[in-house]
C-alpha positions as CSV (number, residue, x, y, z in Angstrom):
1,X,0.0,0.0,0.0
2,X,2.8,2.4,0.9
3,X,4.5,1.6,-2.4
4,X,1.4,2.7,-4.4
5,X,1.3,6.0,-2.6
6,X,5.1,6.8,-2.7
7,X,5.6,6.1,-6.4
8,X,3.1,8.6,-7.7
9,X,4.5,11.1,-5.2
10,X,8.0,10.5,-6.5
11,X,6.8,10.9,-10.1
12,X,5.0,14.1,-9.2
13,X,8.0,15.5,-7.6
14,X,10.2,14.5,-10.5
15,X,7.8,16.2,-13.0
16,X,7.7,19.3,-10.9
17,X,11.5,19.4,-10.8
18,X,11.6,19.2,-14.6
19,X,9.1,22.1,-15.0
20,X,11.1,24.2,-12.6
21,X,14.3,23.4,-14.5
22,X,12.6,24.4,-17.8
23,X,11.4,27.7,-16.3
24,X,14.9,28.4,-15.0
25,X,16.4,27.7,-18.4
26,X,13.9,30.1,-20.1
27,X,14.7,32.7,-17.5
28,X,18.4,32.3,-18.1
29,X,17.9,32.6,-21.8
30,X,16.0,35.9,-21.5
31,X,18.4,37.2,-18.9
32,X,21.4,36.4,-21.1
33,X,20.2,38.5,-24.0
34,X,22.2,39.6,-25.9
35,X,24.5,36.6,-26.4
36,X,26.3,38.0,-29.4
37,X,26.8,41.3,-31.1
38,X,23.9,43.5,-32.2
39,X,23.7,45.0,-35.6
40,X,22.5,48.7,-35.7
41,X,21.6,49.6,-39.3
42,X,21.9,53.3,-40.2
43,X,20.1,54.0,-43.5
44,X,22.6,56.7,-44.5
45,X,26.2,57.0,-45.5
46,X,28.9,57.2,-42.9
47,X,29.9,60.7,-41.7
48,X,26.5,62.4,-41.6
49,X,24.7,63.6,-38.5
50,X,22.6,60.4,-38.1
51,X,25.7,58.2,-38.5
52,X,27.6,60.2,-36.0
53,X,24.8,60.1,-33.4
54,X,24.1,56.4,-34.1
55,X,27.7,55.5,-33.5
56,X,27.8,57.4,-30.2
57,X,24.6,55.8,-28.9
58,X,25.4,52.4,-30.3
59,X,28.8,52.3,-28.5
60,X,27.3,53.3,-25.2
61,X,24.4,50.7,-25.5
62,X,27.1,48.1,-26.2
63,X,28.8,49.0,-23.0
64,X,25.6,48.7,-21.0
65,X,24.6,45.4,-22.7
66,X,28.1,43.9,-22.4
67,X,28.0,43.2,-26.2
68,X,29.3,45.0,-29.2
69,X,26.8,47.1,-31.2
70,X,28.1,46.9,-34.8
71,X,27.2,49.8,-37.1
72,X,26.0,48.8,-40.5
73,X,25.5,51.7,-43.0
74,X,22.9,50.9,-45.6
75,X,22.3,54.2,-47.6
76,X,20.1,54.5,-50.7
77,X,16.6,55.3,-52.0
78,X,15.9,57.9,-49.4
79,X,16.7,55.5,-46.5
80,X,14.5,52.8,-47.9
81,X,17.4,50.4,-48.4
82,X,18.3,50.4,-44.7
83,X,14.7,50.5,-43.5
84,X,13.8,47.5,-45.7
85,X,16.9,45.5,-44.5
86,X,15.6,45.8,-40.9
87,X,12.0,45.1,-41.8
88,X,13.0,41.8,-43.5
89,X,15.5,40.7,-40.8
90,X,15.0,38.0,-38.2
91,X,13.0,39.4,-35.3
92,X,15.3,38.3,-32.5
93,X,16.5,41.6,-31.2
94,X,19.9,41.4,-32.9
95,X,19.1,43.7,-35.8
96,X,17.9,47.3,-35.1
97,X,17.2,50.4,-37.1
98,X,18.5,53.8,-36.1
99,X,15.6,55.7,-37.8
100,X,14.5,59.2,-38.3
101,X,11.7,61.1,-40.0
102,X,12.1,59.1,-43.2
103,X,10.6,56.1,-41.3
104,X,7.2,57.9,-41.2
105,X,7.2,60.1,-44.3
106,X,8.5,57.6,-46.9
107,X,5.1,55.9,-47.3
108,X,3.8,59.3,-48.5
109,X,6.8,60.0,-50.8
110,X,7.2,56.6,-52.5
111,X,4.7,54.3,-54.3
112,X,4.6,50.6,-53.8
113,X,6.9,50.4,-50.8
114,X,7.7,46.8,-49.8
115,X,7.4,47.6,-46.1
116,X,4.9,49.2,-43.8
117,X,6.4,51.3,-41.0
118,X,3.5,50.7,-38.7
119,X,3.1,47.0,-39.4
120,X,6.7,45.9,-39.8
121,X,8.4,47.5,-36.8
122,X,8.2,47.6,-33.0
123,X,9.5,50.6,-31.2
124,X,12.4,50.4,-28.8
125,X,12.5,54.1,-27.8
126,X,13.2,57.7,-28.7
127,X,16.8,58.7,-28.8
128,X,17.2,62.4,-29.3
129,X,16.1,65.6,-31.1
130,X,18.0,68.6,-32.5
131,X,16.9,72.0,-33.8
132,X,17.0,73.1,-37.4
133,X,18.2,76.5,-38.4
134,X,17.3,78.7,-41.4
135,X,20.4,80.1,-43.1
136,X,21.2,82.6,-45.7
137,X,24.6,83.7,-47.2
138,X,26.5,86.3,-45.3
139,X,26.1,88.5,-48.4
140,X,22.3,88.1,-48.5
141,X,20.3,91.3,-48.1
142,X,18.0,89.8,-45.5
143,X,19.2,90.2,-41.9
144,X,16.0,88.9,-40.3
145,X,13.1,86.6,-41.0
146,X,10.8,89.5,-41.6
147,X,13.2,90.8,-44.3
148,X,13.6,87.4,-45.9
149,X,9.8,86.8,-46.0
150,X,9.3,90.3,-47.5
151,X,12.0,89.6,-50.1
152,X,10.5,86.2,-51.0
153,X,7.0,87.8,-51.5
154,X,8.4,90.6,-53.5
155,X,10.4,88.2,-55.7
156,X,7.8,85.4,-55.9
157,X,9.1,82.5,-57.9
158,X,12.5,84.0,-58.3
159,X,14.2,82.8,-55.1
160,X,15.3,79.2,-54.3
161,X,16.3,77.0,-51.4
162,X,18.7,74.1,-51.1
163,X,18.0,70.8,-49.3
164,X,19.7,67.5,-48.5
165,X,17.2,65.8,-50.9
166,X,13.6,65.5,-51.7
167,X,11.5,64.5,-48.7
168,X,14.4,65.1,-46.3
169,X,13.7,67.1,-43.2
170,X,15.6,70.0,-44.7
171,X,13.1,70.0,-47.6
172,X,9.9,69.4,-45.6
173,X,10.7,72.2,-43.1
174,X,10.9,74.8,-46.0
175,X,7.7,73.4,-47.6
176,X,6.0,73.9,-44.3
177,X,7.2,77.5,-44.1
178,X,6.1,78.1,-47.7
179,X,2.6,76.7,-47.2
180,X,2.0,78.6,-43.9
181,X,3.1,82.0,-45.2
182,X,2.2,81.8,-48.9
183,X,5.7,81.8,-50.4
184,X,6.8,80.8,-53.8
185,X,10.4,79.5,-53.5
186,X,11.9,76.9,-55.8
187,X,13.4,73.8,-54.3
188,X,16.9,72.7,-55.3
189,X,17.6,69.2,-54.0
190,X,21.2,68.0,-53.4
191,X,22.6,64.6,-52.5
192,X,23.3,65.5,-48.9
193,X,23.5,68.6,-46.6
194,X,27.1,69.4,-47.2
195,X,27.0,70.1,-50.9
196,X,23.9,72.2,-50.3
197,X,25.7,74.2,-47.6
198,X,28.6,74.7,-49.9
199,X,26.4,76.2,-52.6
200,X,24.7,78.4,-50.0
201,X,28.0,79.8,-49.0
202,X,28.9,80.4,-52.6
203,X,25.6,82.1,-53.2
204,X,24.2,79.6,-55.7
205,X,21.0,79.1,-53.6
206,X,19.3,81.8,-51.5
207,X,18.5,79.9,-48.3
208,X,18.4,76.6,-46.5
209,X,17.1,74.9,-43.4
210,X,19.4,72.3,-41.9
211,X,20.7,70.8,-38.6
212,X,22.4,73.2,-36.3
213,X,25.3,70.9,-35.7
214,X,26.4,70.9,-39.3
215,X,25.9,74.7,-39.7
216,X,27.3,76.1,-36.5
217,X,30.9,76.4,-37.6
218,X,29.8,78.2,-40.8
219,X,27.7,80.7,-38.8
220,X,30.5,81.3,-36.3
221,X,33.0,81.8,-39.0
222,X,30.8,84.4,-40.7
223,X,30.2,82.6,-43.9
224,X,26.5,82.0,-43.2
225,X,23.9,84.1,-41.4
226,X,21.3,82.3,-39.1
227,X,17.9,83.9,-39.1
228,X,15.7,81.6,-37.0
229,X,15.8,78.2,-35.2
230,X,13.1,75.6,-34.6
231,X,11.9,74.7,-31.1
232,X,10.6,76.7,-28.2
233,X,13.9,78.0,-26.9
234,X,17.1,79.4,-28.3
235,X,20.1,77.3,-28.8
236,X,22.8,77.8,-26.1
237,X,25.5,77.7,-28.8
238,X,23.8,80.4,-30.8
239,X,22.0,82.6,-28.3
240,X,21.6,85.5,-30.6
241,X,19.4,83.5,-33.1
242,X,15.7,83.8,-32.3
243,X,13.2,80.9,-32.6
244,X,10.8,81.1,-35.5
245,X,8.1,82.2,-33.1
246,X,10.3,84.9,-31.6
247,X,11.1,86.0,-35.2
248,X,7.4,86.4,-35.9
249,X,6.8,83.3,-38.0
250,X,5.9,80.3,-35.8
251,X,6.4,76.8,-37.0
252,X,4.7,74.9,-34.1
253,X,4.3,71.8,-36.3
254,X,8.1,71.4,-36.4
255,X,8.3,70.6,-32.6
256,X,12.0,70.6,-32.2
257,X,13.3,69.8,-35.7
258,X,15.3,66.6,-36.4
259,X,14.6,63.5,-34.3
260,X,15.9,59.9,-34.0
261,X,14.6,56.6,-32.6
262,X,15.4,53.0,-32.5
263,X,13.0,50.3,-33.8
264,X,13.2,46.5,-34.3
265,X,11.5,44.1,-36.7
266,X,7.9,43.3,-35.7
267,X,7.7,40.1,-33.8
268,X,10.9,40.7,-31.8
269,X,10.4,39.2,-28.3
270,X,9.1,41.7,-25.7
271,X,11.8,40.6,-23.3
272,X,14.5,41.7,-25.8
273,X,12.7,45.0,-26.5
274,X,12.5,45.7,-22.7
275,X,16.2,45.0,-22.3
276,X,17.1,47.1,-25.3
277,X,14.9,50.0,-24.1
278,X,16.5,49.8,-20.6
279,X,20.0,49.9,-22.2
280,X,19.0,52.8,-24.4
281,X,17.7,54.9,-21.4
282,X,20.7,54.1,-19.2
283,X,22.9,55.2,-22.1
284,X,21.0,58.4,-22.7
285,X,21.2,59.3,-19.0
286,X,25.0,58.8,-18.7
287,X,26.9,62.0,-18.2
288,X,29.5,61.0,-20.8
289,X,26.9,60.6,-23.5
290,X,25.0,63.8,-22.5
291,X,28.3,65.7,-22.8
292,X,29.0,64.4,-26.3
293,X,25.4,65.2,-27.4
294,X,25.6,68.7,-25.9
295,X,28.7,69.4,-28.1
296,X,26.6,68.4,-31.1
297,X,23.7,70.6,-30.1
298,X,21.6,67.4,-29.7
299,X,19.1,66.8,-26.8
300,X,18.7,63.2,-25.5
301,X,15.1,62.1,-25.0
302,X,14.6,58.5,-24.0
303,X,11.4,57.0,-22.7
304,X,9.4,54.0,-23.6
305,X,8.6,52.4,-26.9
306,X,5.0,53.8,-26.5
307,X,6.5,57.3,-26.4
308,X,8.2,56.8,-29.7
309,X,4.9,55.4,-31.2
310,X,3.1,58.6,-30.0
311,X,5.8,60.8,-31.4
312,X,5.7,59.1,-34.8
313,X,1.9,59.3,-35.0
314,X,2.1,63.1,-34.5
315,X,4.8,63.3,-37.2
316,X,2.6,61.3,-39.6
317,X,-0.2,63.8,-39.2
318,X,2.0,66.8,-39.7
319,X,4.1,65.7,-42.6
320,X,1.5,63.8,-44.6
321,X,-0.5,67.1,-44.9
322,X,2.6,69.0,-45.9
323,X,3.6,66.4,-48.5
324,X,0.1,66.4,-50.0
325,X,-0.3,70.2,-50.1
326,X,3.2,70.7,-51.7
327,X,2.7,67.6,-54.0
328,X,6.2,66.4,-53.0
329,X,7.4,63.3,-54.8
330,X,10.6,61.4,-54.0
331,X,13.5,61.6,-56.5
332,X,13.6,58.6,-58.9
């Protein structure tokens, strides 16, 4: 009789031990993420502002995660090459996208995209934002936004502006300004911000909106004149430059200006997303990284994946309207 009672008890205990062991193994697997290097795809060429920021953040995240974060530049087709590479990658947490505004505006700029930003990605978190500044040549007659707007209206259709490419933030910001204040200014797209800035210095284009980090030295050296900056406060590095609102021409839809976030392929395990988000926030809160971003005039943001979702939804509303009103099409 005792044998019949003890054997089921032994079997029950053995089964329970096996379940516990399995649960412990699963827990260890999650806790050990990442077990090998993570690939951070940047959909632009090396050397640009997104690449510089991505490398700084990626290195710090690697330190926190105790694994290398390898930068993989995949430029082309208005960032679509890099975005698609992440969308089609294995959703295991080891391939991430360092995305920006193109992640949300490209569906409105390109036909027949083979990915859907809302369907094919899960947000890890917001990274940072940076103001944009409107520039003219030092030899330009306009010395304020009011004078530039007056000149543009008096010379309707005769003035132009440079950008880093069709659909780029540097393009969309000017289209927003045009539609809000009834301006006729011709768009001249370039393959990147640097050649556009060079032509602005040379006087081949009349104005340009671009990132403060890339333009600051040109303003300080006197080769370019800054008339207004996006955001709700002046930049500490250029305190004499008013915001667009202070200059009399608010662009509330621009929020700050440029922004960046990290996303992963849809289906990535929530445990991996949580650990990546935690590493991102720890990185952004480090004094070392904050100091580096301050030197680049970039403000760290951080937060949850839901915060990035909310941010991108607002961006979709703003820029889809601008793109439709301006009839913007991506370059072939």
